[in-house]
One Martini backbone bead per residue (centre of mass of N, CA, C, O) as a GRO file, in nm:
protein
  113
    1MET     BB    1  -0.387  -1.678   0.522
    2VAL     BB    2  -0.244  -1.509   0.238
    3ILE     BB    3  -0.364  -1.362  -0.069
    4VAL     BB    4  -0.176  -1.260  -0.357
    5VAL     BB    5  -0.251  -1.071  -0.658
    6VAL     BB    6  -0.055  -1.025  -0.959
    7ALA     BB    7  -0.090  -0.866  -1.253
    8SER     BB    8   0.030  -0.958  -1.571
    9ALA     BB    9   0.119  -1.012  -1.896
   10HIS     BB   10   0.203  -1.320  -1.834
   11LYS     BB   11   0.087  -1.361  -1.526
   12ASN     BB   12  -0.026  -1.484  -1.240
   13ILE     BB   13   0.071  -1.397  -0.912
   14ILE     BB   14   0.101  -1.618  -0.629
   15LEU     BB   15   0.064  -1.587  -0.284
   16LYS     BB   16   0.010  -1.836  -0.053
   17THR     BB   17   0.223  -1.767   0.191
   18ILE     BB   18   0.237  -1.593   0.503
   19HIS     BB   19   0.434  -1.559   0.754
   20ALA     BB   20   0.448  -1.502   1.077
   21MET     BB   21   0.528  -1.162   1.165
   22SER     BB   22   0.594  -0.850   1.282
   23ARG     BB   23   0.761  -0.787   1.006
   24TYR     BB   24   0.689  -0.722   0.658
   25SER     BB   25   0.883  -0.695   0.395
   26LEU     BB   26   0.967  -0.652   0.075
   27ASP     BB   27   1.175  -0.883   0.073
   28ASP     BB   28   0.979  -1.098   0.179
   29LEU     BB   29   0.773  -1.080  -0.047
   30VAL     BB   30   0.962  -1.139  -0.283
   31ARG     BB   31   1.065  -1.412  -0.190
   32ASP     BB   32   0.786  -1.559  -0.171
   33LEU     BB   33   0.694  -1.511  -0.460
   34ALA     BB   34   0.932  -1.650  -0.599
   35VAL     BB   35   0.908  -1.930  -0.468
   36ASN     BB   36   0.590  -1.985  -0.530
   37ASN     BB   37   0.650  -1.913  -0.869
   38GLY     BB   38   0.938  -1.954  -1.005
   39LEU     BB   39   1.093  -1.679  -0.967
   40SER     BB   40   1.268  -1.410  -0.976
   41GLN     BB   41   1.345  -1.151  -0.768
   42THR     BB   42   1.375  -0.935  -0.987
   43VAL     BB   43   1.097  -0.962  -1.118
   44VAL     BB   44   0.923  -0.929  -0.864
   45LYS     BB   45   1.030  -0.653  -0.775
   46SER     BB   46   0.939  -0.506  -1.028
   47LEU     BB   47   0.633  -0.563  -0.999
   48VAL     BB   48   0.590  -0.446  -0.713
   49THR     BB   49   0.702  -0.165  -0.771
   50GLU     BB   50   0.498  -0.100  -0.998
   51LEU     BB   51   0.242  -0.126  -0.835
   52PHE     BB   52   0.307   0.103  -0.627
   53TYR     BB   53   0.355   0.324  -0.835
   54GLU     BB   54   0.068   0.324  -0.957
   55ILE     BB   55  -0.084   0.389  -0.703
   56LYS     BB   56   0.060   0.655  -0.640
   57THR     BB   57  -0.002   0.801  -0.910
   58LEU     BB   58  -0.313   0.784  -0.905
   59VAL     BB   59  -0.359   0.923  -0.629
   60ALA     BB   60  -0.209   1.189  -0.700
   61LYS     BB   61  -0.434   1.248  -0.937
   62GLY     BB   62  -0.724   1.151  -0.778
   63ASN     BB   63  -0.749   0.853  -0.778
   64ASP     BB   64  -0.901   0.562  -0.719
   65VAL     BB   65  -0.790   0.251  -0.555
   66SER     BB   66  -0.906  -0.077  -0.620
   67ILE     BB   67  -0.879  -0.382  -0.423
   68PRO     BB   68  -1.000  -0.666  -0.421
   69LYS     BB   69  -1.036  -0.778  -0.088
   70VAL     BB   70  -0.883  -0.518   0.046
   71GLY     BB   71  -0.901  -0.199  -0.088
   72LEU     BB   72  -0.894   0.171  -0.056
   73PHE     BB   73  -0.744   0.432  -0.232
   74THR     BB   74  -0.721   0.778  -0.125
   75ARG     BB   75  -0.772   1.125  -0.165
   76SER     BB   76  -0.723   1.399   0.060
   77ARG     BB   77  -0.807   1.711   0.212
   78ALA     BB   78  -0.620   1.924   0.415
   79ALA     BB   79  -0.661   2.180   0.598
   80ALA     BB   80  -0.578   2.465   0.705
   81TYR     BB   81  -0.387   2.568   1.006
   82THR     BB   82  -0.344   2.659   1.348
   83ALA     BB   83  -0.069   2.637   1.546
   84ARG     BB   84   0.163   2.556   1.813
   85ASN     BB   85   0.443   2.634   1.966
   86PRO     BB   86   0.558   2.462   2.240
   87LYS     BB   87   0.790   2.656   2.331
   88THR     BB   88   0.649   2.962   2.267
   89GLY     BB   89   0.330   2.975   2.159
   90ALA     BB   90   0.336   3.037   1.875
   91PRO     BB   91   0.196   3.078   1.586
   92VAL     BB   92   0.137   2.826   1.324
   93ARG     BB   93   0.124   2.773   0.987
   94VAL     BB   94  -0.063   2.517   0.825
   95PRO     BB   95  -0.084   2.381   0.537
   96ALA     BB   96  -0.233   2.254   0.291
   97LYS     BB   97  -0.303   1.898   0.214
   98ASN     BB   98  -0.239   1.586   0.108
   99ARG     BB   99  -0.396   1.266   0.163
  100VAL     BB  100  -0.387   0.926   0.255
  101LYS     BB  101  -0.630   0.669   0.217
  102PHE     BB  102  -0.732   0.360   0.385
  103ARG     BB  103  -0.984   0.112   0.305
  104ALA     BB  104  -1.090  -0.167   0.433
  105TYR     BB  105  -1.228  -0.445   0.352
  106ASP     BB  106  -1.411  -0.698   0.480
  107ALA     BB  107  -1.231  -0.936   0.387
  108PHE     BB  108  -0.978  -0.823   0.527
  109LYS     BB  109  -1.088  -0.795   0.813
  110CYS     BB  110  -1.161  -1.097   0.848
  111ALA     BB  111  -0.869  -1.209   0.806
  112VAL     BB  112  -0.756  -1.062   1.062
  113ASN     BB  113  -0.989  -1.180   1.261
   0.00000   0.00000   0.00000
């Protein structure tokens, strides 16, 4: 069982059970949150979308985002390097860029194992 808590100004929304499936989409998450908490899918989708937007915005600004018992989102810098074109063998310059890292906390790792 996985428990997800999303804090909002109105109340905490708790997803009690996520059924095992090979791929769990945003629509699946929204549906289960709505059913388990007696809310409309429109409201839940708005909250979930806002949550991910805030995480993305904060990490893009260089802030770390920690979600207790889940993990830590961080931004790291990948240095520029020279690669090779596999077809011609010519060197190709790859510019430096930001990358997103996610480090799962022990509680999350234990829940998965």
